[in-house]
PyMOL Python script that loads the backbone (N, CA, C, O; Angstrom):
from pymol import cmd

cmd.read_pdbstr("""\
ATOM      1  N   MET A   1     -28.665  -9.771  -2.510  1.00  0.00           N
ATOM      2  CA  MET A   1     -27.560  -8.301  -2.984  1.00  0.00           C
ATOM      3  C   MET A   1     -26.810  -8.792  -3.126  1.00  0.00           C
ATOM      4  O   MET A   1     -26.045  -9.268  -2.287  1.00  0.00           O
ATOM      5  N   MET A   2     -26.763  -8.858  -4.492  1.00  0.00           N
ATOM      6  CA  MET A   2     -24.879  -9.178  -5.337  1.00  0.00           C
ATOM      7  C   MET A   2     -24.436  -7.762  -5.511  1.00  0.00           C
ATOM      8  O   MET A   2     -25.100  -6.734  -5.648  1.00  0.00           O
ATOM      9  N   LEU A   3     -23.018  -7.988  -5.467  1.00  0.00           N
ATOM     10  CA  LEU A   3     -22.027  -6.667  -4.899  1.00  0.00           C
ATOM     11  C   LEU A   3     -21.495  -6.415  -6.296  1.00  0.00           C
ATOM     12  O   LEU A   3     -22.046  -7.178  -7.090  1.00  0.00           O
ATOM     13  N   THR A   4     -20.862  -5.835  -6.709  1.00  0.00           N
ATOM     14  CA  THR A   4     -20.629  -5.074  -8.165  1.00  0.00           C
ATOM     15  C   THR A   4     -19.153  -5.603  -7.982  1.00  0.00           C
ATOM     16  O   THR A   4     -18.614  -5.592  -6.875  1.00  0.00           O
ATOM     17  N   TYR A   5     -18.554  -6.045  -9.064  1.00  0.00           N
ATOM     18  CA  TYR A   5     -17.024  -6.203  -8.765  1.00  0.00           C
ATOM     19  C   TYR A   5     -16.164  -4.607  -8.018  1.00  0.00           C
ATOM     20  O   TYR A   5     -15.334  -4.584  -7.109  1.00  0.00           O
ATOM     21  N   ALA A   6     -16.588  -3.742  -8.591  1.00  0.00           N
ATOM     22  CA  ALA A   6     -16.137  -2.316  -8.279  1.00  0.00           C
ATOM     23  C   ALA A   6     -16.514  -2.288  -6.608  1.00  0.00           C
ATOM     24  O   ALA A   6     -15.776  -1.779  -5.765  1.00  0.00           O
ATOM     25  N   SER A   7     -17.926  -2.998  -6.295  1.00  0.00           N
ATOM     26  CA  SER A   7     -17.692  -2.846  -4.841  1.00  0.00           C
ATOM     27  C   SER A   7     -16.818  -3.917  -4.051  1.00  0.00           C
ATOM     28  O   SER A   7     -16.294  -3.552  -2.999  1.00  0.00           O
ATOM     29  N   GLN A   8     -16.699  -4.758  -4.343  1.00  0.00           N
ATOM     30  CA  GLN A   8     -15.897  -6.057  -4.050  1.00  0.00           C
ATOM     31  C   GLN A   8     -14.347  -6.002  -4.059  1.00  0.00           C
ATOM     32  O   GLN A   8     -13.554  -6.889  -3.743  1.00  0.00           O
ATOM     33  N   ILE A   9     -14.117  -4.781  -4.485  1.00  0.00           N
ATOM     34  CA  ILE A   9     -12.880  -4.523  -4.479  1.00  0.00           C
ATOM     35  C   ILE A   9     -12.266  -3.447  -3.819  1.00  0.00           C
ATOM     36  O   ILE A   9     -11.088  -3.236  -3.533  1.00  0.00           O
ATOM     37  N   GLY A  10     -13.357  -2.771  -3.624  1.00  0.00           N
ATOM     38  CA  GLY A  10     -13.411  -1.746  -3.022  1.00  0.00           C
ATOM     39  C   GLY A  10     -13.707  -1.813  -1.179  1.00  0.00           C
ATOM     40  O   GLY A  10     -13.173  -1.010  -0.415  1.00  0.00           O
ATOM     41  N   ILE A  11     -14.545  -2.806  -0.766  1.00  0.00           N
ATOM     42  CA  ILE A  11     -14.190  -3.620   0.137  1.00  0.00           C
ATOM     43  C   ILE A  11     -12.945  -4.383   0.848  1.00  0.00           C
ATOM     44  O   ILE A  11     -12.754  -4.760   2.004  1.00  0.00           O
ATOM     45  N   ALA A  12     -12.230  -4.443  -0.269  1.00  0.00           N
ATOM     46  CA  ALA A  12     -11.436  -5.861   0.095  1.00  0.00           C
ATOM     47  C   ALA A  12     -10.182  -4.670   0.226  1.00  0.00           C
ATOM     48  O   ALA A  12      -9.313  -4.809   1.087  1.00  0.00           O
ATOM     49  N   SER A  13     -10.180  -3.422  -0.769  1.00  0.00           N
ATOM     50  CA  SER A  13      -9.083  -2.470  -0.326  1.00  0.00           C
ATOM     51  C   SER A  13      -8.926  -1.708   0.820  1.00  0.00           C
ATOM     52  O   SER A  13      -7.897  -1.262   1.328  1.00  0.00           O
ATOM     53  N   GLY A  14     -10.101  -1.617   1.164  1.00  0.00           N
ATOM     54  CA  GLY A  14     -10.722  -1.366   2.968  1.00  0.00           C
ATOM     55  C   GLY A  14     -10.012  -1.833   4.046  1.00  0.00           C
ATOM     56  O   GLY A  14      -9.299  -1.340   4.921  1.00  0.00           O
ATOM     57  N   VAL A  15     -10.504  -3.184   3.663  1.00  0.00           N
ATOM     58  CA  VAL A  15     -10.309  -3.757   4.554  1.00  0.00           C
ATOM     59  C   VAL A  15      -8.420  -4.042   5.095  1.00  0.00           C
ATOM     60  O   VAL A  15      -7.884  -4.161   6.197  1.00  0.00           O
ATOM     61  N   LEU A  16      -7.830  -4.060   3.474  1.00  0.00           N
ATOM     62  CA  LEU A  16      -6.562  -4.013   3.252  1.00  0.00           C
ATOM     63  C   LEU A  16      -5.535  -2.810   4.016  1.00  0.00           C
ATOM     64  O   LEU A  16      -4.485  -3.039   4.617  1.00  0.00           O
ATOM     65  N   PHE A  17      -6.032  -1.795   3.842  1.00  0.00           N
ATOM     66  CA  PHE A  17      -5.797   0.093   4.554  1.00  0.00           C
ATOM     67  C   PHE A  17      -5.980  -0.499   5.758  1.00  0.00           C
ATOM     68  O   PHE A  17      -4.965  -0.636   6.440  1.00  0.00           O
ATOM     69  N   VAL A  18      -7.597  -1.107   6.452  1.00  0.00           N
ATOM     70  CA  VAL A  18      -7.692  -1.092   7.786  1.00  0.00           C
ATOM     71  C   VAL A  18      -6.508  -2.246   8.080  1.00  0.00           C
ATOM     72  O   VAL A  18      -5.715  -1.966   8.979  1.00  0.00           O
ATOM     73  N   VAL A  19      -6.388  -3.140   7.593  1.00  0.00           N
ATOM     74  CA  VAL A  19      -5.513  -4.594   7.946  1.00  0.00           C
ATOM     75  C   VAL A  19      -3.914  -3.852   8.362  1.00  0.00           C
ATOM     76  O   VAL A  19      -3.178  -4.256   9.262  1.00  0.00           O
ATOM     77  N   ALA A  20      -3.557  -2.326   7.159  1.00  0.00           N
ATOM     78  CA  ALA A  20      -2.167  -2.142   8.622  1.00  0.00           C
ATOM     79  C   ALA A  20      -1.649  -1.176   8.943  1.00  0.00           C
ATOM     80  O   ALA A  20      -0.579  -0.874   9.472  1.00  0.00           O
ATOM     81  N   TYR A  21      -2.652  -0.592   8.513  1.00  0.00           N
ATOM     82  CA  TYR A  21      -3.197   0.622   9.976  1.00  0.00           C
ATOM     83  C   TYR A  21      -3.685  -0.005  11.326  1.00  0.00           C
ATOM     84  O   TYR A  21      -3.778   0.882  12.175  1.00  0.00           O
ATOM     85  N   GLY A  22      -3.980  -1.074  11.738  1.00  0.00           N
ATOM     86  CA  GLY A  22      -4.210  -1.719  12.715  1.00  0.00           C
ATOM     87  C   GLY A  22      -2.964  -2.661  13.279  1.00  0.00           C
ATOM     88  O   GLY A  22      -3.017  -3.005  14.460  1.00  0.00           O
ATOM     89  N   LEU A  23      -1.975  -3.037  12.554  1.00  0.00           N
ATOM     90  CA  LEU A  23      -1.063  -4.239  11.939  1.00  0.00           C
ATOM     91  C   LEU A  23       0.368  -3.177  12.786  1.00  0.00           C
ATOM     92  O   LEU A  23       1.281  -3.359  13.592  1.00  0.00           O
ATOM     93  N   LEU A  24       0.046  -2.554  12.328  1.00  0.00           N
ATOM     94  CA  LEU A  24       1.079  -1.078  12.380  1.00  0.00           C
ATOM     95  C   LEU A  24       0.927  -0.167  13.941  1.00  0.00           C
ATOM     96  O   LEU A  24       1.941   0.137  14.569  1.00  0.00           O
ATOM     97  N   ASN A  25      -0.328   0.163  14.383  1.00  0.00           N
ATOM     98  CA  ASN A  25      -0.367   0.561  15.703  1.00  0.00           C
ATOM     99  C   ASN A  25       0.166  -0.662  16.756  1.00  0.00           C
ATOM    100  O   ASN A  25       1.078  -0.513  17.569  1.00  0.00           O
ATOM    101  N   LEU A  26      -0.735  -2.090  16.520  1.00  0.00           N
ATOM    102  CA  LEU A  26      -0.030  -2.647  17.539  1.00  0.00           C
ATOM    103  C   LEU A  26       1.433  -3.802  17.739  1.00  0.00           C
ATOM    104  O   LEU A  26       1.757  -4.859  18.282  1.00  0.00           O
ATOM    105  N   ARG A  27       2.007  -2.607  16.789  1.00  0.00           N
ATOM    106  CA  ARG A  27       3.308  -2.785  16.519  1.00  0.00           C
ATOM    107  C   ARG A  27       3.660  -4.372  15.642  1.00  0.00           C
ATOM    108  O   ARG A  27       4.804  -4.697  15.321  1.00  0.00           O
ATOM    109  N   LEU A  28       2.926  -4.872  15.478  1.00  0.00           N
ATOM    110  CA  LEU A  28       2.865  -6.634  14.707  1.00  0.00           C
ATOM    111  C   LEU A  28       3.859  -6.439  13.053  1.00  0.00           C
ATOM    112  O   LEU A  28       4.582  -7.297  12.545  1.00  0.00           O
ATOM    113  N   VAL A  29       3.657  -5.472  12.690  1.00  0.00           N
ATOM    114  CA  VAL A  29       4.862  -4.718  11.607  1.00  0.00           C
ATOM    115  C   VAL A  29       4.648  -3.458  11.979  1.00  0.00           C
ATOM    116  O   VAL A  29       3.789  -2.823  12.590  1.00  0.00           O
ATOM    117  N   LYS A  30       6.444  -3.126  11.033  1.00  0.00           N
ATOM    118  CA  LYS A  30       7.239  -1.847  10.854  1.00  0.00           C
ATOM    119  C   LYS A  30       6.839  -1.426   9.033  1.00  0.00           C
ATOM    120  O   LYS A  30       6.919  -1.899   7.899  1.00  0.00           O
ATOM    121  N   ALA A  31       6.232   0.187  10.024  1.00  0.00           N
ATOM    122  CA  ALA A  31       6.241   0.392   7.985  1.00  0.00           C
ATOM    123  C   ALA A  31       7.225   0.778   7.365  1.00  0.00           C
ATOM    124  O   ALA A  31       7.146   1.132   6.189  1.00  0.00           O
ATOM    125  N   ASP A  32       8.588   0.780   8.206  1.00  0.00           N
ATOM    126  CA  ASP A  32       9.746  -0.065   6.764  1.00  0.00           C
ATOM    127  C   ASP A  32       9.941  -1.632   6.575  1.00  0.00           C
ATOM    128  O   ASP A  32      11.037  -2.193   6.596  1.00  0.00           O
ATOM    129  N   SER A  33       8.806  -2.204   6.401  1.00  0.00           N
ATOM    130  CA  SER A  33       8.228  -3.902   5.851  1.00  0.00           C
ATOM    131  C   SER A  33       7.911  -4.129   4.638  1.00  0.00           C
ATOM    132  O   SER A  33       7.172  -3.235   4.226  1.00  0.00           O
ATOM    133  N   TYR A  34       8.086  -4.766   4.019  1.00  0.00           N
ATOM    134  CA  TYR A  34       7.922  -4.997   2.664  1.00  0.00           C
ATOM    135  C   TYR A  34       5.958  -5.385   2.930  1.00  0.00           C
ATOM    136  O   TYR A  34       5.038  -4.888   2.280  1.00  0.00           O
ATOM    137  N   PHE A  35       5.873  -6.145   3.789  1.00  0.00           N
ATOM    138  CA  PHE A  35       4.537  -6.102   4.120  1.00  0.00           C
ATOM    139  C   PHE A  35       3.610  -5.175   3.725  1.00  0.00           C
ATOM    140  O   PHE A  35       2.945  -5.187   2.688  1.00  0.00           O
ATOM    141  N   TYR A  36       3.603  -4.342   4.641  1.00  0.00           N
ATOM    142  CA  TYR A  36       2.834  -2.819   5.470  1.00  0.00           C
ATOM    143  C   TYR A  36       3.062  -2.180   3.741  1.00  0.00           C
ATOM    144  O   TYR A  36       2.116  -1.973   2.981  1.00  0.00           O
ATOM    145  N   GLN A  37       3.868  -2.053   3.546  1.00  0.00           N
ATOM    146  CA  GLN A  37       3.893  -0.914   1.878  1.00  0.00           C
ATOM    147  C   GLN A  37       3.086  -1.876   0.777  1.00  0.00           C
ATOM    148  O   GLN A  37       2.096  -1.619   0.093  1.00  0.00           O
ATOM    149  N   GLY A  38       4.159  -3.469   0.907  1.00  0.00           N
ATOM    150  CA  GLY A  38       2.439  -3.998  -0.398  1.00  0.00           C
ATOM    151  C   GLY A  38       1.141  -3.734   0.432  1.00  0.00           C
ATOM    152  O   GLY A  38       0.093  -3.613  -0.202  1.00  0.00           O
ATOM    153  N   ILE A  39       1.129  -3.682   1.140  1.00  0.00           N
ATOM    154  CA  ILE A  39      -0.986  -4.479   1.534  1.00  0.00           C
ATOM    155  C   ILE A  39      -1.654  -2.926   1.350  1.00  0.00           C
ATOM    156  O   ILE A  39      -2.824  -2.709   1.034  1.00  0.00           O
ATOM    157  N   ASN A  40      -0.530  -1.817   1.653  1.00  0.00           N
ATOM    158  CA  ASN A  40      -1.106  -0.675   1.369  1.00  0.00           C
ATOM    159  C   ASN A  40      -1.049  -0.026   0.025  1.00  0.00           C
ATOM    160  O   ASN A  40      -1.888   0.823  -0.278  1.00  0.00           O
ATOM    161  N   PHE A  41       0.214  -0.504  -1.065  1.00  0.00           N
ATOM    162  CA  PHE A  41      -0.088  -0.240  -2.301  1.00  0.00           C
ATOM    163  C   PHE A  41      -1.372  -1.143  -3.147  1.00  0.00           C
ATOM    164  O   PHE A  41      -1.985  -0.956  -4.198  1.00  0.00           O
ATOM    165  N   LEU A  42      -1.394  -1.974  -2.307  1.00  0.00           N
ATOM    166  CA  LEU A  42      -2.720  -2.889  -3.196  1.00  0.00           C
ATOM    167  C   LEU A  42      -4.088  -2.773  -2.709  1.00  0.00           C
ATOM    168  O   LEU A  42      -4.968  -3.360  -3.339  1.00  0.00           O
ATOM    169  N   GLY A  43      -4.458  -1.933  -1.425  1.00  0.00           N
ATOM    170  CA  GLY A  43      -5.445  -1.274  -0.819  1.00  0.00           C
ATOM    171  C   GLY A  43      -5.664   0.385  -2.256  1.00  0.00           C
ATOM    172  O   GLY A  43      -6.687   0.758  -2.830  1.00  0.00           O
ATOM    173  N   ALA A  44      -4.154   0.968  -2.349  1.00  0.00           N
ATOM    174  CA  ALA A  44      -4.575   1.729  -3.116  1.00  0.00           C
ATOM    175  C   ALA A  44      -4.870   1.820  -4.810  1.00  0.00           C
ATOM    176  O   ALA A  44      -5.264   2.611  -5.667  1.00  0.00           O
ATOM    177  N   LEU A  45      -4.392   0.444  -4.644  1.00  0.00           N
ATOM    178  CA  LEU A  45      -4.349   0.337  -6.289  1.00  0.00           C
ATOM    179  C   LEU A  45      -6.165  -0.587  -6.560  1.00  0.00           C
ATOM    180  O   LEU A  45      -6.756  -0.478  -7.635  1.00  0.00           O
ATOM    181  N   GLY A  46      -6.603  -1.211  -5.661  1.00  0.00           N
ATOM    182  CA  GLY A  46      -7.802  -1.348  -5.532  1.00  0.00           C
ATOM    183  C   GLY A  46      -8.921  -0.443  -5.380  1.00  0.00           C
ATOM    184  O   GLY A  46     -10.029  -0.725  -5.837  1.00  0.00           O
ATOM    185  N   PHE A  47      -8.518   1.363  -4.335  1.00  0.00           N
ATOM    186  CA  PHE A  47      -9.981   1.746  -4.683  1.00  0.00           C
ATOM    187  C   PHE A  47      -9.305   2.901  -5.615  1.00  0.00           C
ATOM    188  O   PHE A  47     -10.163   3.739  -5.893  1.00  0.00           O
ATOM    189  N   THR A  48      -7.977   3.221  -6.212  1.00  0.00           N
ATOM    190  CA  THR A  48      -8.339   3.853  -7.238  1.00  0.00           C
ATOM    191  C   THR A  48      -8.706   3.034  -8.829  1.00  0.00           C
ATOM    192  O   THR A  48      -9.010   3.589  -9.885  1.00  0.00           O
ATOM    193  N   TYR A  49      -8.594   1.931  -8.625  1.00  0.00           N
ATOM    194  CA  TYR A  49      -9.755   1.251  -9.937  1.00  0.00           C
ATOM    195  C   TYR A  49     -10.819   1.550  -9.382  1.00  0.00           C
ATOM    196  O   TYR A  49     -11.476   1.852 -10.378  1.00  0.00           O
ATOM    197  N   THR A  50     -11.768   1.756  -8.179  1.00  0.00           N
ATOM    198  CA  THR A  50     -13.081   1.696  -8.254  1.00  0.00           C
ATOM    199  C   THR A  50     -13.445   3.100  -8.346  1.00  0.00           C
ATOM    200  O   THR A  50     -14.625   3.444  -8.423  1.00  0.00           O
ATOM    201  N   ALA A  51     -11.963   4.360  -8.340  1.00  0.00           N
ATOM    202  CA  ALA A  51     -12.485   5.613  -8.743  1.00  0.00           C
ATOM    203  C   ALA A  51     -12.675   6.019  -9.781  1.00  0.00           C
ATOM    204  O   ALA A  51     -13.014   7.161 -10.093  1.00  0.00           O
ATOM    205  N   ILE A  52     -12.386   4.720 -10.735  1.00  0.00           N
ATOM    206  CA  ILE A  52     -12.397   5.288 -12.767  1.00  0.00           C
ATOM    207  C   ILE A  52     -13.254   5.360 -12.899  1.00  0.00           C
ATOM    208  O   ILE A  52     -13.428   6.378 -13.569  1.00  0.00           O
ATOM    209  N   LYS A  53     -14.996   4.455 -12.493  1.00  0.00           N
ATOM    210  CA  LYS A  53     -16.265   4.815 -13.253  1.00  0.00           C
ATOM    211  C   LYS A  53     -16.822   4.544 -12.049  1.00  0.00           C
ATOM    212  O   LYS A  53     -16.382   3.947 -11.066  1.00  0.00           O
ATOM    213  N   PRO A  54     -18.071   5.181 -12.321  1.00  0.00           N
ATOM    214  CA  PRO A  54     -18.114   6.347 -12.005  1.00  0.00           C
ATOM    215  C   PRO A  54     -16.440   7.390 -11.531  1.00  0.00           C
ATOM    216  O   PRO A  54     -15.820   7.264 -10.475  1.00  0.00           O
ATOM    217  N   PHE A  55     -16.082   8.355 -12.703  1.00  0.00           N
ATOM    218  CA  PHE A  55     -15.153   8.993 -12.385  1.00  0.00           C
ATOM    219  C   PHE A  55     -14.632   9.720 -11.023  1.00  0.00           C
ATOM    220  O   PHE A  55     -15.043  10.846 -11.303  1.00  0.00           O
ATOM    221  N   ASN A  56     -14.022   9.875  -9.753  1.00  0.00           N
ATOM    222  CA  ASN A  56     -14.081  10.486  -8.845  1.00  0.00           C
ATOM    223  C   ASN A  56     -12.612  10.858  -8.324  1.00  0.00           C
ATOM    224  O   ASN A  56     -11.739  10.245  -7.709  1.00  0.00           O
ATOM    225  N   PRO A  57     -12.779  12.488  -8.994  1.00  0.00           N
ATOM    226  CA  PRO A  57     -11.063  12.751  -8.913  1.00  0.00           C
ATOM    227  C   PRO A  57     -10.071  12.980  -7.650  1.00  0.00           C
ATOM    228  O   PRO A  57      -8.857  13.172  -7.580  1.00  0.00           O
ATOM    229  N   GLY A  58     -11.288  12.862  -6.502  1.00  0.00           N
ATOM    230  CA  GLY A  58     -10.599  13.361  -5.571  1.00  0.00           C
ATOM    231  C   GLY A  58      -9.749  12.029  -5.112  1.00  0.00           C
ATOM    232  O   GLY A  58      -8.536  12.095  -4.913  1.00  0.00           O
ATOM    233  N   LEU A  59     -10.513  10.798  -4.960  1.00  0.00           N
ATOM    234  CA  LEU A  59     -10.295   9.433  -4.710  1.00  0.00           C
ATOM    235  C   LEU A  59      -9.054   8.936  -5.221  1.00  0.00           C
ATOM    236  O   LEU A  59      -8.089   8.554  -4.560  1.00  0.00           O
ATOM    237  N   PHE A  60      -9.208   8.990  -6.781  1.00  0.00           N
ATOM    238  CA  PHE A  60      -8.632   8.793  -7.729  1.00  0.00           C
ATOM    239  C   PHE A  60      -6.741   9.474  -7.759  1.00  0.00           C
ATOM    240  O   PHE A  60      -5.686   8.925  -8.078  1.00  0.00           O
ATOM    241  N   ILE A  61      -7.019  10.657  -7.337  1.00  0.00           N
ATOM    242  CA  ILE A  61      -5.934  11.229  -6.805  1.00  0.00           C
ATOM    243  C   ILE A  61      -4.526  11.022  -5.982  1.00  0.00           C
ATOM    244  O   ILE A  61      -3.301  11.058  -6.105  1.00  0.00           O
ATOM    245  N   THR A  62      -5.834  10.723  -4.848  1.00  0.00           N
ATOM    246  CA  THR A  62      -5.754  10.379  -3.448  1.00  0.00           C
ATOM    247  C   THR A  62      -5.010   9.014  -3.721  1.00  0.00           C
ATOM    248  O   THR A  62      -3.785   8.960  -3.827  1.00  0.00           O
ATOM    249  N   GLU A  63      -5.672   8.137  -3.806  1.00  0.00           N
ATOM    250  CA  GLU A  63      -4.789   6.601  -4.190  1.00  0.00           C
ATOM    251  C   GLU A  63      -3.465   6.947  -5.137  1.00  0.00           C
ATOM    252  O   GLU A  63      -2.324   6.975  -4.675  1.00  0.00           O
ATOM    253  N   VAL A  64      -3.750   7.176  -6.372  1.00  0.00           N
ATOM    254  CA  VAL A  64      -2.821   7.384  -7.127  1.00  0.00           C
ATOM    255  C   VAL A  64      -1.585   7.744  -6.596  1.00  0.00           C
ATOM    256  O   VAL A  64      -0.531   7.273  -7.022  1.00  0.00           O
ATOM    257  N   VAL A  65      -1.678   8.815  -5.393  1.00  0.00           N
ATOM    258  CA  VAL A  65      -0.520   9.635  -4.479  1.00  0.00           C
ATOM    259  C   VAL A  65       0.079   8.160  -3.614  1.00  0.00           C
ATOM    260  O   VAL A  65       1.226   7.737  -3.469  1.00  0.00           O
ATOM    261  N   TRP A  66      -1.320   7.606  -3.121  1.00  0.00           N
ATOM    262  CA  TRP A  66      -1.295   6.464  -2.092  1.00  0.00           C
ATOM    263  C   TRP A  66       0.315   5.646  -2.211  1.00  0.00           C
ATOM    264  O   TRP A  66       1.288   5.437  -1.486  1.00  0.00           O
ATOM    265  N   ALA A  67      -0.187   5.331  -3.763  1.00  0.00           N
ATOM    266  CA  ALA A  67       0.596   3.807  -4.764  1.00  0.00           C
ATOM    267  C   ALA A  67       1.768   4.481  -4.800  1.00  0.00           C
ATOM    268  O   ALA A  67       2.750   3.755  -4.648  1.00  0.00           O
ATOM    269  N   ILE A  68       2.041   5.927  -4.990  1.00  0.00           N
ATOM    270  CA  ILE A  68       3.461   6.559  -5.092  1.00  0.00           C
ATOM    271  C   ILE A  68       4.431   6.526  -3.868  1.00  0.00           C
ATOM    272  O   ILE A  68       5.635   6.316  -3.717  1.00  0.00           O
ATOM    273  N   VAL A  69       3.386   6.825  -3.072  1.00  0.00           N
ATOM    274  CA  VAL A  69       4.542   6.932  -1.721  1.00  0.00           C
ATOM    275  C   VAL A  69       4.388   5.010  -1.545  1.00  0.00           C
ATOM    276  O   VAL A  69       5.519   4.528  -1.607  1.00  0.00           O
ATOM    277  N   ALA A  70       3.454   4.076  -1.382  1.00  0.00           N
ATOM    278  CA  ALA A  70       4.420   2.758  -0.295  1.00  0.00           C
ATOM    279  C   ALA A  70       5.036   2.275  -1.904  1.00  0.00           C
ATOM    280  O   ALA A  70       5.413   1.111  -1.772  1.00  0.00           O
ATOM    281  N   LEU A  71       5.181   2.563  -2.803  1.00  0.00           N
ATOM    282  CA  LEU A  71       5.906   2.161  -3.992  1.00  0.00           C
ATOM    283  C   LEU A  71       7.633   2.543  -3.073  1.00  0.00           C
ATOM    284  O   LEU A  71       8.534   1.945  -2.485  1.00  0.00           O
ATOM    285  N   LEU A  72       7.272   3.803  -3.447  1.00  0.00           N
ATOM    286  CA  LEU A  72       8.773   4.751  -2.958  1.00  0.00           C
ATOM    287  C   LEU A  72       9.156   3.714  -1.709  1.00  0.00           C
ATOM    288  O   LEU A  72      10.150   2.989  -1.732  1.00  0.00           O
ATOM    289  N   GLY A  73       8.173   3.770  -0.593  1.00  0.00           N
ATOM    290  CA  GLY A  73       8.742   2.932   0.589  1.00  0.00           C
ATOM    291  C   GLY A  73       9.080   2.074   0.159  1.00  0.00           C
ATOM    292  O   GLY A  73       9.902   1.491   0.866  1.00  0.00           O
ATOM    293  N   CYS A  74       8.761   1.404  -1.159  1.00  0.00           N
ATOM    294  CA  CYS A  74       9.463  -0.029  -0.510  1.00  0.00           C
ATOM    295  C   CYS A  74      11.274   0.078  -1.543  1.00  0.00           C
ATOM    296  O   CYS A  74      12.304  -0.592  -1.473  1.00  0.00           O
ATOM    297  N   LEU A  75      10.925   1.055  -2.243  1.00  0.00           N
ATOM    298  CA  LEU A  75      12.517   1.550  -2.765  1.00  0.00           C
ATOM    299  C   LEU A  75      13.359   2.532  -1.535  1.00  0.00           C
ATOM    300  O   LEU A  75      14.577   2.690  -1.454  1.00  0.00           O
ATOM    301  N   LYS A  76      12.790   2.842  -1.058  1.00  0.00           N
ATOM    302  CA  LYS A  76      13.448   2.748   0.390  1.00  0.00           C
ATOM    303  C   LYS A  76      14.473   1.562   1.004  1.00  0.00           C
ATOM    304  O   LYS A  76      15.640   1.579   1.394  1.00  0.00           O
ATOM    305  N   ILE A  77      13.405   0.490   0.885  1.00  0.00           N
ATOM    306  CA  ILE A  77      13.521  -0.035   2.037  1.00  0.00           C
ATOM    307  C   ILE A  77      14.900  -0.844   1.335  1.00  0.00           C
ATOM    308  O   ILE A  77      15.970  -1.012   1.921  1.00  0.00           O
ATOM    309  N   MET A  78      14.531  -1.355  -0.271  1.00  0.00           N
ATOM    310  CA  MET A  78      15.208  -2.061  -0.930  1.00  0.00           C
ATOM    311  C   MET A  78      16.909  -1.263  -0.361  1.00  0.00           C
ATOM    312  O   MET A  78      17.755  -1.885   0.281  1.00  0.00           O
ATOM    313  N   ASN A  79      17.050   0.259  -0.829  1.00  0.00           N
ATOM    314  CA  ASN A  79      17.837   0.621  -0.815  1.00  0.00           C
ATOM    315  C   ASN A  79      18.751   0.607   0.744  1.00  0.00           C
ATOM    316  O   ASN A  79      19.953   0.544   1.004  1.00  0.00           O
ATOM    317  N   THR A  80      17.803   0.679   1.376  1.00  0.00           N
ATOM    318  CA  THR A  80      18.293   0.440   2.641  1.00  0.00           C
ATOM    319  C   THR A  80      18.993  -0.764   3.072  1.00  0.00           C
ATOM    320  O   THR A  80      19.780  -0.789   4.019  1.00  0.00           O
ATOM    321  N   MET A  81      18.760  -1.505   2.531  1.00  0.00           N
ATOM    322  CA  MET A  81      18.868  -2.970   2.886  1.00  0.00           C
ATOM    323  C   MET A  81      20.334  -3.243   1.697  1.00  0.00           C
ATOM    324  O   MET A  81      21.286  -3.997   1.898  1.00  0.00           O
ATOM    325  N   ARG A  82      20.153  -2.582   0.785  1.00  0.00           N
ATOM    326  CA  ARG A  82      21.994  -3.160  -0.688  1.00  0.00           C
ATOM    327  C   ARG A  82      22.968  -2.103  -0.041  1.00  0.00           C
ATOM    328  O   ARG A  82      24.143  -2.133  -0.408  1.00  0.00           O
ATOM    329  N   LYS A  83      22.388  -0.734   1.334  1.00  0.00           N
ATOM    330  CA  LYS A  83      24.050  -0.270   1.802  1.00  0.00           C
ATOM    331  C   LYS A  83      24.057  -0.441   3.236  1.00  0.00           C
ATOM    332  O   LYS A  83      24.557   0.436   3.941  1.00  0.00           O
ATOM    333  N   ARG A  84      23.431  -1.732   3.856  1.00  0.00           N
ATOM    334  CA  ARG A  84      23.666  -2.588   4.913  1.00  0.00           C
ATOM    335  C   ARG A  84      24.711  -3.894   4.439  1.00  0.00           C
ATOM    336  O   ARG A  84      25.836  -4.132   4.879  1.00  0.00           O
ATOM    337  N   GLN A  85      23.785  -4.790   3.186  1.00  0.00           N
ATOM    338  CA  GLN A  85      25.104  -5.524   2.537  1.00  0.00           C
ATOM    339  C   GLN A  85      26.113  -5.013   2.362  1.00  0.00           C
ATOM    340  O   GLN A  85      27.157  -5.599   2.646  1.00  0.00           O
ATOM    341  N   SER A  86      26.099  -3.566   1.756  1.00  0.00           N
ATOM    342  CA  SER A  86      27.290  -3.208   1.186  1.00  0.00           C
ATOM    343  C   SER A  86      28.571  -3.208   2.598  1.00  0.00           C
ATOM    344  O   SER A  86      29.732  -3.606   2.686  1.00  0.00           O
ATOM    345  N   ALA A  87      27.739  -2.633   3.406  1.00  0.00           N
ATOM    346  CA  ALA A  87      28.653  -2.330   4.808  1.00  0.00           C
ATOM    347  C   ALA A  87      29.213  -3.338   5.199  1.00  0.00           C
ATOM    348  O   ALA A  87      30.317  -3.146   5.709  1.00  0.00           O
ATOM    349  N   LYS A  88      28.650  -4.942   5.119  1.00  0.00           N
ATOM    350  CA  LYS A  88      28.781  -5.759   6.103  1.00  0.00           C
ATOM    351  C   LYS A  88      29.820  -6.548   4.532  1.00  0.00           C
ATOM    352  O   LYS A  88      30.613  -7.476   4.691  1.00  0.00           O
ATOM    353  N   ALA A  89      29.625  -6.106   3.605  1.00  0.00           N
ATOM    354  CA  ALA A  89      30.853  -6.708   2.485  1.00  0.00           C
ATOM    355  C   ALA A  89      32.258  -6.300   2.887  1.00  0.00           C
ATOM    356  O   ALA A  89      33.131  -7.159   3.007  1.00  0.00           O
ATOM    357  N   LYS A  90      32.566  -4.673   3.155  1.00  0.00           N
ATOM    358  CA  LYS A  90      33.642  -4.193   3.356  1.00  0.00           C
ATOM    359  C   LYS A  90      33.713  -4.082   4.241  1.00  0.00           C
ATOM    360  O   LYS A  90      34.272  -3.056   4.626  1.00  0.00           O
ATOM    361  N   ASN A  91      33.138  -5.177   5.368  1.00  0.00           N
ATOM    362  CA  ASN A  91      34.078  -5.082   7.280  1.00  0.00           C
ATOM    363  C   ASN A  91      34.513  -6.453   6.719  1.00  0.00           C
ATOM    364  O   ASN A  91      35.244  -7.187   7.383  1.00  0.00           O
TER     365      ASN A  91
END
""", "prot")
cmd.dss("prot")
cmd.show_as("cartoon", "prot")
cmd.util.cbc("prot")
cmd.orient("prot")
């Protein structure tokens, strides 16, 4: 059985989400790590792609929001790191 490209992306995206969730629950990664946010972002992008054709509005909206949240998480990590570096430089 040959899987379509979209099916392969969907499977890979599901694996990314499960790996991220598992690593977080096993405390092998922290939610405020680029790795965790990155694999969530990639998983969301993959599921967003699979929701386009045939169009699945519920999945599409959920995954776009998920990707935005992951990007916001990365921005928060960057801002926290900058604040820490700035505080160190002042001391």
